[in-house]
C-alpha positions in Angstrom: 0.2 0.0 0.3 1.1 3.7 -0.5 2.0 5.5 2.2 3.5 8.7 1.2 5.3 10.2 -1.9 7.5 13.0 -1.2 9.3 15.2 -4.4 11.2 17.8 -5.0 13.9 19.5 -7.1 11.9 17.6 -10.5 9.8 19.2 -13.1 8.0 21.7 -11.8 8.1 20.8 -8.7 11.0 23.3 -6.6 10.2 22.3 -3.3 9.9 19.1 -1.7 6.0 18.0 -1.9 4.1 14.9 -0.5 1.1 13.6 -1.4 -0.1 11.6 1.5 -3.1 8.4 1.8 -2.8 8.9 5.2 -6.6 9.6 6.8 -6.7 12.8 8.7 -8.7 13.4 12.2 -11.6 15.2 10.1 -14.8 16.3 12.5 -17.3 16.6 9.7 -19.4 14.1 8.3 -18.3 13.0 5.3 -18.2 10.4 3.4 -18.4 7.2 5.3 -15.0 6.4 6.4 -15.7 2.3 6.9 -15.7 2.1 3.1 -13.0 4.2 2.1 -10.9 3.6 5.6 -8.4 0.6 6.0 -5.7 0.0 8.5 -2.4 -1.4 8.2 -1.6 -4.5 10.6 -1.7 -3.7 14.1 0.1 -0.3 13.4 -2.5 1.7 14.0 -2.0 3.1 10.9 -5.1 4.4 8.8 -4.8 4.5 4.6 -7.4 5.3 2.4 -8.2 3.9 -1.0 -8.2 7.2 -2.9 -6.9 10.5 -3.9 -7.7 12.9 -6.3 -5.8 15.5 -7.6 -6.8 19.0 -9.2 -4.6 21.1 -11.5 -4.8 23.8 -14.1 -3.3 22.8 -17.1 0.2 23.4 -16.5 0.3 23.2 -12.9 2.3 20.4 -12.5 -0.6 17.2 -11.5 0.7 15.3 -14.7 4.4 16.1 -13.6 3.8 14.2 -10.1 2.8 11.2 -12.3 5.8 11.3 -13.9 7.7 11.4 -10.3 6.1 8.8 -9.4 7.0 7.1 -12.9 10.4 7.7 -13.0 10.6 6.8 -9.4 9.2 3.4 -10.3 11.5 3.3 -13.6 14.6 3.9 -12.2 14.6 1.6 -9.2 13.4 -1.3 -11.5 15.5 -0.4 -14.2 19.6 1.7 -13.4 21.0 -1.3 -12.5 20.3 -3.5 -16.0 19.0 -0.8 -18.4 21.7 2.1 -18.1 26.1 2.2 -18.3 28.4 3.8 -16.4 28.8 6.8 -17.5 25.1 6.8 -19.5 23.9 10.0 -17.9 19.7 9.5 -16.7 16.6 11.2 -18.3 15.9 13.7 -14.9 15.6 16.9 -15.2 15.6 19.2 -12.2 13.9 23.2 -12.0 15.5 24.5 -14.5 13.6 27.9 -13.3 15.5 28.4 -10.4 19.7 29.7 -10.4 20.8 27.4 -7.7 18.0 24.4 -8.5 19.3 23.9 -12.0 22.1 22.5 -11.1 21.5 20.3 -8.2 19.8 16.8 -7.5 16.1 15.9 -7.6 15.0 14.4 -4.6 12.7 10.9 -4.4 11.0 9.6 -1.4 8.4 6.8 -1.3 7.3 5.4 2.4 5.3 2.3 1.4 4.3 -1.4 3.0 2.7 -5.1 2.6 1.4 -7.4 4.9 4.2 -7.5 7.3 6.5 -4.0 7.0 6.5 -0.9 6.1 9.5 0.9 4.0 10.8 4.4 3.5 13.0 4.6 0.7 14.2 7.1 -1.3 17.4 8.6 -3.6 18.8 12.0 -4.3 20.3 11.8 -8.2 20.6 13.8 -11.1 21.4 12.9 -15.1 24.7 11.3 -13.9 25.3 9.7 -10.5 23.4 9.1 -8.0 24.1 11.2 -4.3 22.1 9.6 -2.3 19.8 6.8 -1.1 18.5 5.2 1.6 16.4 2.3 3.0 13.9 2.3 6.2 12.0 -0.7 7.2 9.7 -1.7 10.5 7.3 -4.1 11.3 3.6 -3.2 11.0 2.9 -2.7 14.5 2.4 -0.4 17.5 5.7 1.2 18.3 8.0 -0.6 16.4 11.2 1.2 15.9 12.1 1.9 12.1 16.0 -0.2 11.0 18.3 1.6 8.9 19.4 -1.1 6.5 21.7 1.2 4.4 22.8 4.6 3.9 24.8 5.5 1.3 26.0 9.4 0.2 27.7 8.7 -3.4 29.9 5.9 -3.2 29.6 5.7 0.5 27.8 3.0 2.0 26.7 2.4 4.9 24.9 -1.5 5.7 22.5 -2.9 8.1 24.2 -6.6 8.6 20.6 -7.3 7.6 20.9 -6.2 4.0 24.1 -9.2 3.2 23.4 -8.7 -0.3 23.6 -5.3 -0.5 26.8 -5.6 1.9 28.3 -7.4 0.2 27.6 -5.8 -3.6 29.2 -2.6 -1.7 32.0 -3.9 -0.2 32.7 -5.5 -4.0 32.4 -2.0 -5.7 29.8 -3.9 -7.6 27.2 -0.9 -7.7 28.1 2.4 -10.7 28.0 5.9 -9.7 24.8 6.1 -11.8 22.6 3.4 -10.6 21.1 2.0 -7.6 22.1 0.1 -4.8 18.8 -1.3 -4.0 18.1 -1.9 -7.9 21.5 -3.8 -7.7 20.3 -5.9 -5.3 17.5 -7.3 -6.2 19.6 -8.1 -9.4 21.1 -10.4 -7.2 18.0 -12.1 -5.3 18.6 -9.9 -2.2 15.2 -10.9 -0.6 13.6 -6.9 0.8 15.0 -5.5 -2.3 13.1 -8.0 -4.4 10.2 -7.4 -2.5 10.0 -4.1 -3.1 10.1 -4.4 -6.7 7.7 -6.5 -7.1 5.3 -3.7 -5.1 6.5 -1.4 -7.4 5.7 -4.1 -10.4 2.7 -4.2 -8.8 1.9 -0.7 -9.3 1.1 0.4 -12.2 1.1 3.7 -13.9 -1.0 5.0 -17.2 -0.5 8.3 -18.9 -1.5 9.4 -22.2 2.1 8.5 -23.3 1.1 4.8 -22.7 -2.3 5.1 -24.6 -0.6 2.3 -27.4 0.2 -0.2 -24.4 -2.2 0.1 -22.1 -4.9 -1.1 -25.5 -2.4 -4.1 -26.6 -2.7 -5.2 -22.6 -6.4 -5.3 -23.2 -6.5 -7.1 -26.2 -4.0 -9.8 -24.8 -6.2 -10.1 -21.8 -9.2 -11.5 -24.5 -7.2 -14.8 -24.9 -8.2 -16.0 -21.0 -11.1 -17.2 -21.2 -12.9 -16.1 -17.5 -10.8 -12.1 -17.9 -12.5 -11.8 -21.4 -15.5 -12.7 -19.3 -14.9 -10.1 -16.8 -14.3 -7.4 -19.1 -17.6 -7.8 -21.3 -19.1 -8.0 -17.6 -17.0 -4.7 -17.1 -18.0 -3.3 -20.5 -22.0 -4.1 -19.2 -21.1 -2.5 -15.8 -20.8 0.6 -17.5 -23.6 0.7 -19.3 -22.3 0.9 -23.1 -24.8 -1.1 -24.9 -22.5 -3.9 -25.3 -23.5 -7.5 -26.0 -19.6 -9.3 -26.4 -16.0 -8.5 -27.6 -14.9 -10.8 -29.0 -11.0 -10.9 -30.8 -11.7 -11.8 -34.4 -8.7 -12.6 -36.9 -6.4 -10.8 -34.6 -9.2 -7.4 -34.8 -11.3 -6.7 -31.9 -15.0 -6.5 -32.3 -18.0 -5.6 -30.5 -21.4 -7.0 -30.4 -24.4 -5.2 -30.3 -28.4 -6.3 -30.3 -30.3 -5.1 -33.7 -34.1 -3.7 -32.9 -37.1 -3.4 -35.9 -39.1 -1.1 -35.3 -41.1 -2.3 -32.7 -38.4 -2.5 -30.4 -38.3 -6.6 -30.6 -34.4 -7.9 -30.6 -33.8 -9.2 -34.2 -30.0 -10.1 -34.0 -26.2 -8.9 -32.7 -24.9 -6.9 -34.9 -20.1 -7.1 -34.5 -18.8 -3.3 -35.8 -14.2 -3.1 -35.7 -14.5 -2.2 -32.0 -11.8 0.9 -32.8 -13.1 2.4 -35.6 -17.5 2.3 -34.4 -17.1 2.1 -31.2 -16.3 6.1 -29.1 -13.1 7.0 -27.6 -14.4 6.9 -24.0 -15.5 3.7 -24.6 -12.2 2.4 -26.0 -10.6 4.0 -22.8 -12.6 2.6 -20.8 -12.5 -1.2 -22.9 -8.8 -0.5 -22.0 -8.6 0.0 -18.5 -10.2 -2.7 -17.5 -8.1 -5.0 -17.1 -5.5 -2.7 -14.7 -8.6 -2.0 -12.8 -10.0 -5.2 -12.3 -6.9 -6.9 -11.5 -6.1 -3.9 -8.8 -8.8 -4.9 -6.8 -8.8 -8.7 -7.0 -5.7 -8.1 -6.3 -5.0 -5.7 -3.9 -2.9 -3.7 -6.1 -2.1 0.4 -7.1 -3.2 2.2 -10.2 -2.4 5.2 -11.0 -3.7 7.1 -13.7 -2.9 10.9 -15.4 -5.8 12.6 -17.2 -8.5 10.1 -15.5 -11.5 11.6 -16.5 -10.2 12.0 -20.5 -12.4 10.9 -23.3 -15.1 9.2 -20.4 -17.6 10.6 -19.2 -17.8 11.5 -15.6 -20.3 8.8 -14.6 -17.9 6.3 -15.8 -15.5 7.7 -13.9 -17.9 8.8 -11.6 -17.9 4.5 -11.3 -15.0 3.7 -11.7 -13.9 5.4 -8.2 -16.8 3.8 -6.6 -16.0 0.3 -7.6 -12.2 1.4 -5.5 -14.0 2.8 -2.9 -16.2 0.4 -1.0 -15.3 -2.3 1.1 -18.0 -5.1 -1.2 -16.1 -4.5 -4.2 -13.0 -3.5 -3.3 -11.8 -5.8 0.0 -8.5 -6.4 -1.2 -7.4 -2.7 -0.2 -6.2 -1.6 -3.7 -6.1 2.4 -3.9 -6.4 4.4 -6.8 -4.9 7.8 -7.5 -5.6 10.2 -10.4 -5.4 13.4 -12.2 -8.5 14.8 -12.5 -10.4 17.8 -14.8 -13.8 17.1 -13.3 -15.2 19.4 -10.4 -17.9 17.2 -10.8 -17.0 14.6 -7.9 -16.0 17.3 -5.7 -20.3 17.4 -5.2 -20.6 14.1 -5.8 -20.2 12.8 -2.1 -17.2 10.6 -4.0 -14.3 11.7 -1.6 -13.3 13.2 1.9 -11.3 16.5 2.0 -7.9 14.3 2.7 -8.4 12.6 -0.2 -8.6 15.3 -2.6 -4.6 17.6 -3.7 -4.2 20.4 -5.5 -1.8 21.7 -8.0 -1.0 25.3 -8.6 1.8 27.2 -9.5 3.9 30.3 -8.0 4.8 34.0 -9.3 8.0 32.0 -10.2 6.3 28.7 -12.1 7.4 26.4 -9.6 4.0 24.6 -8.4 2.6 23.4 -4.7 1.2 20.9 -4.5 -1.8 20.8 -1.1 -4.4 19.1 0.2 -8.4 20.3 1.0 -7.6 19.1 4.7 -5.4 21.9 4.6 -8.6 24.2 4.8 
């Protein structure tokens, strides 16, 4: 589960900004807390199942998603997809003469059933300046243990992080690679567990529309998942009776009626040619949503409301904000322009976040619960 994510000096974010899914002690009566809030182990920590980020165009809300994307990519791939001396595609806040030459900052606090982790790093496009990993059990009064702390090529590593200690001792961690990433390549149990957590966190932005479409079409080869996707389409009342793959083409089935309103037969259409952009996006999102809800994963979507009717957006959010349809405590974070969601009794104030830019072009991130 995501507890919080912090970024600083990255793209339009100059100062460190944190989005938290920890439930606040709100006094006013809002959406039923028993649906939206869940407890983590015996730690006393209460988290929320969803959060929404609002902001005007160019306010920086998509940059927050890009920060999450970069964090995930760099942690998973820095040990294998980047060569020694190769520049990393990371951009600091360039509208300030000081920060333009400083490293970017990333830190995530997250947990599984047993443990809570705090992991972060500071890096620029040529090297990792610092990196750290802390762990504590999901119990009340549990103490946080520093598994390692790194300053460039100097490492202070706990004996529990055996593989990492050996790798650092043999100087097997490149200046532009993360120790956690390298340790996972050598099957360190903690690093592998964190990689699994990251891989179970799906991030969807406009740049990967084609990727999620292809993933959706592949799922139609699985008979059970195909039926789930069809049922998901019916849940949205799209008028689609079936979705099939015929000769590697996706077709949708609709009912044809006569003048008296009686069913005559079914008609098939080429899906991408005849269905609306909203229906195509809804279909593409079906598998990530079903997978997240079934397995308690995390789903992060940029421009969630783009191309989709507000009612479709509300229905998907309702699936996450419910004990009945989300018993595994999957989490949804998304950006949107749709202010209708604010007046539909869908969110508590601590689930709503805003981005705005100051006069110097820097993005500020803040919660509605602060007001």
